[in-house]
N, C-alpha and C positions, 0 to 999 in steps of 0.2 A: 247730706240729705237734701241740700238745696238743688243739687244736680238732678236727683230723682224727681223732685217737685217740678222742675222746669221741663224735664222730658215728658212726664205724665201730663202736665198742663198743655204742652204743645200738641201732644197726641190727641188729647181730649178736645182741644180747640179745632184741630183738623176734622175730627169725626163729627163734632157738633155742627161745624159749618156745613159739612156735606149733608148731614141729616136734615138740618134746618133748611137748607136751600132746596132739598128735595120736597119738603113739606110746602114751602112757600111757592115753589114753581109747579106744584101739583103733579109731580111725576107719577106715572102709572103704578110703579112699585110702591110708592109712598101711599097712594090712594088705596091700594089693595090692603095694606097694613091698617090704614085708618078704618076702612069698611069692615074688616074682620074684627077689629077691636070695638067697633060700634062707637067711634069717637065722632062727635059733631064736626062738620066741616070747618066752621069758624074756630072752634077750639083747636083743631089741628093746625090751622094756619097761624093762629096766635102763638101756639107752642113753637112753631117753626121760627117765628120772629124772635121769640124769647131765646131760643137756642142760638140764633145768629148774634144777638146782642150779648149774650153770655160768652160766646166764643171771642168776640171782640174784647169784652171785659177781661177775659183771661189773659190775652196777649198784652193789653195795656197794663193790667195789674202786674204782670211779671216784670215789666220794665219801668213802671212809674209808681204805682201804689199797690204794695203786696196784698193789702186787705181787699182790694177790688178783685184780685185773682181768686182769693178765698171765697168771697161772696158769689162770684160767678160759678165756681166749682160746686158750691152748695146748691145754687139754683138749678144747675144741670143735674145734679144728683136727685133732687126732688122731682124734676121733670121725668127723668128716666125710670126712677122707682115707681112713679105714678103710672107710667105707661106699661111697665112690666106687670104691675098689680092689676091693671085694667085687662091686659091680655090674659093673664092667668085666671082672673075672675070670670072671664067669658068662656072658660074651659077650652081654650084653644090648645093645640098641641104645644108641648114645651118648646119644640123647635121654632114655633112662631114667636115666642117671647125671648128666645135666646139673644137676639141683638140688643133688646132693651135691658136684659139682665146683664149682658157683658158691658154695655155702656154705663149701667149703674155701678158695676164693680170698678170700672176705670175712674168714674167720677168720685167714688168713695176713696180709692187709693190716692187720687190727686188731692182730694180734700185733706186726707190724713197727712200726706207729704207736705202740703202747704202749711198746715197747722204746726207740724213738727219743725219746719225750717223757718217759721215766722220771723 
């Protein structure tokens, strides 16, 4: 089970770092998602920084303090579920919310795997 937790955590780390960096650097695709979901610019940037810090926390947690990896996974889970809920509440097409829903699922599996292998 620990192997699954590590693999999921590393995949989540990679995706969270990419998504967080896109938000922080204000890439056009990221801005399009932000504008469609009607998320304030400051909140979007702060969320990007949170994702980057949580991604670092996942990696450090895997090798130093397991609980840090778990907390980081939960933070990402909350962040992605909130974004998916925001997108779906704006009555955007399901395809617009698919990345956030997929990231929510990965964060949930990672959290569960980290808890199980604690």
